[in-house]
C-alpha positions as CSV (number, residue, x, y, z in Angstrom):
1,X,180.1,-17.3,-1.8
2,X,180.4,-15.6,-5.2
3,X,183.1,-13.1,-6.0
4,X,180.8,-10.1,-5.9
5,X,179.8,-10.8,-2.3
6,X,183.5,-10.8,-1.2
7,X,183.6,-7.0,-1.4
8,X,180.5,-6.6,0.6
9,X,181.7,-9.0,3.3
10,X,185.1,-7.2,3.5
11,X,183.3,-4.0,4.6
12,X,181.4,-5.7,7.4
13,X,182.9,-4.8,10.8
14,X,184.3,-7.9,12.6
15,X,184.1,-10.1,9.6
16,X,186.9,-10.2,6.9
17,X,188.1,-6.8,8.1
18,X,189.4,-8.5,11.2
19,X,192.6,-8.1,13.2
20,X,194.2,-11.2,11.5
21,X,193.3,-9.9,8.1
22,X,194.6,-6.4,8.9
23,X,197.8,-7.9,10.2
24,X,198.3,-10.0,7.1
25,X,197.7,-7.0,4.8
26,X,200.1,-4.8,6.8
27,X,202.8,-7.5,6.5
28,X,202.2,-7.6,2.8
29,X,202.6,-3.8,2.8
30,X,206.0,-4.1,4.4
31,X,207.0,-6.7,1.7
32,X,206.0,-4.2,-1.0
33,X,208.7,-1.9,0.3
34,X,211.2,-4.8,0.0
35,X,210.1,-5.5,-3.6
36,X,210.2,-1.9,-4.6
37,X,213.8,-1.7,-3.3
38,X,214.7,-4.8,-5.3
39,X,213.2,-3.6,-8.5
40,X,214.2,0.1,-8.4
41,X,217.7,-0.3,-6.8
42,X,218.6,-3.7,-8.0
43,X,217.0,-4.1,-11.5
44,X,217.8,-0.8,-13.1
45,X,215.1,1.7,-12.2
46,X,211.9,-0.3,-12.9
47,X,209.0,-0.9,-10.5
48,X,207.3,-4.3,-10.4
49,X,204.8,-3.5,-7.5
50,X,204.1,0.2,-8.1
51,X,202.6,0.4,-11.6
52,X,202.0,4.2,-11.4
53,X,205.7,4.7,-11.1
54,X,206.4,2.1,-13.7
55,X,204.1,3.8,-16.3
56,X,205.9,7.1,-15.5
57,X,209.3,5.4,-16.0
58,X,208.0,3.9,-19.3
59,X,207.1,7.4,-20.5
60,X,210.5,8.8,-19.4
61,X,212.2,5.9,-21.2
62,X,210.1,6.4,-24.4
63,X,211.2,10.1,-24.4
64,X,214.9,9.0,-24.3
65,X,215.6,9.7,-20.6
66,X,218.9,8.0,-19.6
67,X,219.2,5.1,-17.2
68,X,215.8,3.7,-18.0
69,X,214.7,0.8,-20.1
70,X,211.5,0.6,-22.2
71,X,211.8,-3.2,-22.4
72,X,212.1,-3.7,-18.6
73,X,209.2,-1.4,-17.9
74,X,207.1,-3.2,-20.6
75,X,208.0,-6.6,-19.2
76,X,207.0,-5.5,-15.8
77,X,203.7,-4.1,-17.0
78,X,202.8,-7.1,-19.1
79,X,203.5,-9.6,-16.3
80,X,201.6,-7.4,-13.8
81,X,198.6,-7.5,-16.0
82,X,198.9,-11.2,-16.4
83,X,199.1,-11.6,-12.7
84,X,196.0,-9.5,-12.3
85,X,194.2,-11.7,-14.8
86,X,195.3,-14.8,-12.9
87,X,194.0,-13.3,-9.7
88,X,190.6,-12.5,-11.2
89,X,190.3,-16.0,-12.6
90,X,191.3,-17.6,-9.3
91,X,188.7,-15.6,-7.4
92,X,186.0,-16.7,-9.9
93,X,187.2,-20.3,-9.8
94,X,187.1,-20.5,-6.0
95,X,183.8,-18.5,-5.6
96,X,182.2,-21.5,-3.9
97,X,184.9,-21.9,-1.4
98,X,185.2,-20.1,2.0
99,X,187.0,-16.7,1.7
100,X,190.1,-17.8,3.7
101,X,190.7,-20.7,1.3
102,X,190.7,-18.3,-1.7
103,X,193.0,-15.8,0.2
104,X,195.4,-18.5,1.3
105,X,195.6,-20.0,-2.2
106,X,196.4,-16.6,-3.7
107,X,199.0,-15.6,-1.1
108,X,200.7,-19.0,-1.2
109,X,201.0,-18.6,-4.9
110,X,202.5,-15.2,-4.4
111,X,205.0,-16.6,-1.9
112,X,206.0,-19.3,-4.4
113,X,206.6,-16.7,-7.1
114,X,208.7,-14.5,-4.8
115,X,210.8,-17.5,-3.6
116,X,211.3,-18.5,-7.2
117,X,212.5,-15.0,-7.9
118,X,214.9,-15.3,-5.1
119,X,216.3,-18.5,-6.6
120,X,216.6,-16.8,-10.0
121,X,218.5,-13.9,-8.4
122,X,221.2,-16.2,-6.9
123,X,224.5,-15.2,-8.5
124,X,223.2,-11.9,-9.9
125,X,225.7,-9.0,-9.6
126,X,223.9,-5.8,-8.8
127,X,226.8,-3.5,-9.7
128,X,227.2,-4.9,-13.3
129,X,223.6,-5.9,-13.8
130,X,224.6,-9.4,-15.0
131,X,223.4,-11.8,-16.0
132,X,220.6,-10.0,-17.9
133,X,218.6,-13.1,-17.9
134,X,218.3,-12.9,-14.2
135,X,217.0,-9.3,-14.5
136,X,214.1,-10.3,-16.7
137,X,213.4,-13.5,-14.6
138,X,213.1,-11.4,-11.4
139,X,211.0,-8.7,-13.1
140,X,208.6,-11.3,-14.6
141,X,208.2,-13.3,-11.4
142,X,207.8,-10.3,-9.0
143,X,205.5,-8.4,-11.3
144,X,203.4,-11.5,-11.8
145,X,203.2,-11.9,-8.0
146,X,202.2,-8.3,-7.5
147,X,199.5,-8.4,-10.1
148,X,198.1,-11.5,-8.4
149,X,198.3,-9.7,-5.1
150,X,196.6,-6.5,-6.3
151,X,193.7,-8.5,-7.8
152,X,193.3,-10.3,-4.6
153,X,193.5,-7.3,-2.3
154,X,191.2,-5.3,-4.6
155,X,188.6,-8.1,-4.3
156,X,189.0,-8.2,-0.5
157,X,188.5,-4.4,-0.4
158,X,189.6,-3.7,3.2
159,X,189.7,0.2,3.4
160,X,193.1,1.8,3.5
161,X,195.0,-1.4,3.1
162,X,195.8,-1.8,-0.6
163,X,199.3,-3.0,0.3
164,X,201.0,-1.5,-2.8
165,X,200.0,2.2,-3.1
166,X,199.8,5.0,-0.6
167,X,198.4,8.0,-2.5
168,X,194.8,7.7,-1.3
169,X,196.0,6.6,2.2
170,X,198.1,9.8,2.5
171,X,195.2,11.8,1.1
172,X,192.9,10.3,3.7
173,X,195.3,11.1,6.6
174,X,195.2,14.7,5.6
175,X,191.6,15.1,4.4
176,X,190.1,13.2,7.3
177,X,192.3,14.8,10.0
178,X,191.0,16.9,12.8
179,X,192.8,19.9,11.2
180,X,190.5,19.4,8.2
181,X,187.5,19.1,10.4
182,X,187.4,15.3,10.2
183,X,187.5,12.6,12.8
184,X,190.8,11.0,12.0
185,X,189.1,8.1,10.3
186,X,191.1,4.8,10.5
187,X,194.2,6.8,11.4
188,X,196.0,3.9,13.1
189,X,195.9,1.6,10.1
190,X,196.6,4.4,7.7
191,X,199.7,5.5,9.6
192,X,200.8,1.8,10.1
193,X,200.5,1.3,6.3
194,X,202.7,4.3,5.5
195,X,205.2,3.4,8.2
196,X,205.5,-0.2,7.2
197,X,206.0,0.5,3.5
198,X,208.7,3.0,4.5
199,X,210.3,0.4,6.8
200,X,210.1,-2.2,4.1
201,X,211.8,0.0,1.6
202,X,214.6,0.9,4.0
203,X,215.0,-2.7,5.0
204,X,215.1,-3.8,1.3
205,X,217.8,-1.2,0.6
206,X,219.9,-2.5,3.5
207,X,219.4,-6.2,2.5
208,X,220.5,-5.6,-1.0
209,X,224.0,-5.3,0.4
210,X,223.8,-9.1,0.7
211,X,222.5,-9.6,-2.8
212,X,219.3,-9.5,-4.7
213,X,218.1,-12.9,-3.5
214,X,218.0,-12.0,0.2
215,X,215.2,-9.4,0.2
216,X,213.2,-11.5,-2.2
217,X,213.5,-14.5,0.0
218,X,212.4,-12.4,3.0
219,X,209.4,-11.1,1.0
220,X,208.5,-14.7,0.1
221,X,208.7,-15.7,3.8
222,X,206.5,-12.7,4.7
223,X,203.9,-13.9,2.2
224,X,203.9,-17.3,3.8
225,X,203.3,-15.7,7.2
226,X,200.5,-13.6,5.7
227,X,198.9,-16.8,4.3
228,X,199.0,-18.4,7.8
229,X,197.2,-15.3,9.2
230,X,194.6,-15.5,6.5
231,X,194.0,-19.2,7.2
232,X,193.2,-18.4,10.8
233,X,190.3,-16.2,9.7
234,X,187.0,-17.7,10.4
235,X,184.7,-17.9,7.4
236,X,181.9,-15.3,7.4
237,X,178.4,-16.7,7.8
């Protein structure tokens, strides 16, 4: 199956847009909240999953706003783009493989990067921000993982389950609601996506009390679970 056909398959009911795929993507949405908590609260106001926020922070920093770092935002952006490039190349390289093999490979790679970030964060002191080398290691590894993830999820193209951004999901909740004359299209998965990212962010903020490594390790474990769910998906014929 070539990469261009993946998007078509993803939109077919009962195929790649299955319960196991939805569950895996919702788990990854939860982990995004964890990673956003780590990056924003633990690494000095930078995002490694939410590039919209990161670009805004970069603009603020360039204008001299206090408490923000141009270098950290640039590092995050550069590694995210590198991860996106790697994700695109992976999809092309595995075009002849069944879709679950490609997904499992991508998400296992993400899990490895997040667990490596957890190891790099051991001994990091959030209050002082030292050692600085740990800051950039965690930024690089998590941004790389999120770029890879976004390229993978974009190729899969399951509606309303992007795992890292909610703007269009929230717009859909309002614009397709019965109050707007709509039929509440995919309301369950949309609300679940919003709720899980909220829960992940709250959980990440709480877990940071035990150090930066803990929420990163949890996010890596979640990626492993998501990979197991993807592996259970029967190839589309």
